[in-house]
Structures are given as C-alpha cells and as structure tokens.
C-alpha positions in Angstrom: 0.0 0.0 0.0 1.3 3.5 -0.9 2.2 5.9 1.9 -0.3 8.8 1.9 2.3 11.3 3.0 4.6 10.2 0.2 1.6 10.9 -2.1 1.3 14.4 -0.6 5.0 15.0 -1.3 4.5 13.9 -4.9 1.4 16.1 -5.2 -0.7 13.0 -6.1 -3.0 13.8 -3.2 -4.6 17.2 -2.6 -3.4 18.8 0.6 -3.2 22.3 2.0 0.6 22.8 1.9 1.9 25.7 4.1 5.7 25.1 3.8 8.1 23.3 1.5 11.9 23.2 1.2 14.4 20.8 -0.2 14.0 18.3 2.7 10.6 18.7 4.2 7.0 19.7 3.6 4.3 20.9 6.0 0.5 20.9 5.5 -2.6 21.4 7.5 -3.8 18.3 9.3 -7.2 17.3 7.9 -8.5 16.5 11.4 -6.9 19.3 13.5 -7.0 19.6 17.2 -7.3 23.3 16.6 -7.3 25.4 13.4 -3.8 25.8 12.2 -2.7 22.3 13.3 0.1 21.3 10.9 2.0 18.2 10.1 5.7 18.6 9.1 7.2 15.6 7.2 10.6 14.7 5.8 10.5 14.2 2.0 12.5 11.1 2.5 10.2 8.2 3.6 11.1 6.9 7.0 8.7 5.7 9.7 10.4 6.9 12.9 12.8 9.5 14.1 15.4 6.8 14.8 15.3 6.0 11.1 15.9 9.6 9.9 19.4 9.9 8.6 21.5 12.2 10.9 22.1 14.6 8.0 18.3 15.3 7.8 17.7 15.8 11.6 18.9 19.4 11.6 17.0 20.5 8.4 13.8 18.9 9.8 14.0 20.5 13.2 15.0 23.9 11.7 11.8 23.7 9.6 9.9 22.7 12.8 11.2 25.7 14.5 10.2 28.0 11.6 6.8 26.4 11.3 6.2 26.7 15.1 6.8 30.4 14.9 4.6 30.8 11.9 1.7 28.8 13.3 1.8 30.8 16.6 1.9 34.1 14.8 -0.6 33.3 12.1 -3.1 31.8 14.5 -2.5 34.4 17.2 -1.7 31.6 19.6 -0.1 32.0 23.0 2.1 29.0 22.4 2.1 25.6 20.7 2.3 21.9 21.2 5.0 20.2 19.1 5.1 16.4 19.2 5.6 13.2 17.3 4.8 9.6 17.8 7.0 6.7 16.8 4.8 3.7 15.6 2.4 3.7 18.6 -0.5 6.1 17.9 1.1 7.0 14.5 -1.8 6.8 12.1 0.4 7.2 9.0 3.7 5.2 9.1 5.8 8.2 7.9 7.6 10.4 10.4 5.6 13.5 11.1 5.8 16.4 13.6 2.6 17.9 14.8 2.6 21.7 15.4 -0.6 22.7 17.2 -1.4 26.3 18.1 -2.4 26.7 21.8 -4.1 29.2 23.9 -4.6 29.1 27.7 -7.8 27.2 28.6 -8.2 25.8 25.1 -9.3 22.4 26.7 -6.2 20.4 25.7 -4.8 18.9 28.9 -1.1 18.1 28.8 -0.5 14.9 27.1 -3.3 12.8 25.8 -2.8 9.9 28.2 -2.7 9.6 32.0 0.7 10.4 33.6 2.0 8.4 36.5 4.8 8.8 39.0 7.4 6.1 39.2 6.6 3.3 41.7 9.7 4.3 43.8 12.9 6.3 43.6 14.6 3.0 42.9 12.4 2.4 39.9 13.2 5.8 38.5 16.9 5.2 39.0 16.6 1.8 37.2 15.0 3.5 34.2 17.7 6.2 34.2 20.4 3.6 34.2 18.8 1.5 31.5 18.5 4.5 29.2 22.0 5.7 29.9 23.4 2.3 29.3 21.4 2.0 26.0 23.1 5.3 24.8 26.6 3.8 25.2 
C-alpha cells in the first residue's frame, strides 16, 4: 500500500501545503486539534525519528522551529504543542511532527494519556540507568 504522506509530497493527493523546502513539507492536518494544526514531514520516507538519517535531523528541526513560529503568529496563539509519535499512535507510518497552536484554557490537557509517577525512587533510577546504558 502506498504511503499517503509520500503521495502528498509527490502532489498525487490534494493537501493544504503551508511550507516546503528541499528536505521537508508541511501541510494542514485534515482533522486538526485546533485550526492551524500542521504536520511537518521529511520528504524522504522513513517511519520513525530513529530511522531519519543524521544529516536530515537538523533540516527537519530547523523547519519545525520556523513552522512553530509561523503557526503561533498566524493563528494568534499564546504558544504551541509540538510532538511526534513513533509507531504507537502513529496513524500514518511516515515520520511527522505535529505543530498545534495553543491558547490558555483551550481544553487540551497536557498529554493525551494519564501520567503516573514512578513506583519508587529506585524504579526511577533503574529506568535512568537502563536508558543511559542503551546510549553507550
């Protein structure tokens, strides 16, 4: 099955493009959390941030920074929510960054899932060690 975001890049699918450069493209989400909610995608197909080649990380996040400023200004937002999923809750298997304009009391509450404390300080330290070790 074809990737719908790759089809957006090739202009085979109609979309409301707000930004495009050599490496990335941004368009309005068709089911926005709030008006102005954009998706920024790398033009190279990859499913997750971990799969994005290092040389494309800086261009993608520079574009995300520019897009965030533009969305906030254009939508007269007080701030923004910038996020991405990797596989879980990723409705399209192509890396994408959500840029959502925010205002105080807009009804969006933090993350979309319940947050929990660690069971104990030891459990937090164990998670810390496991991640630090995985980075070696």
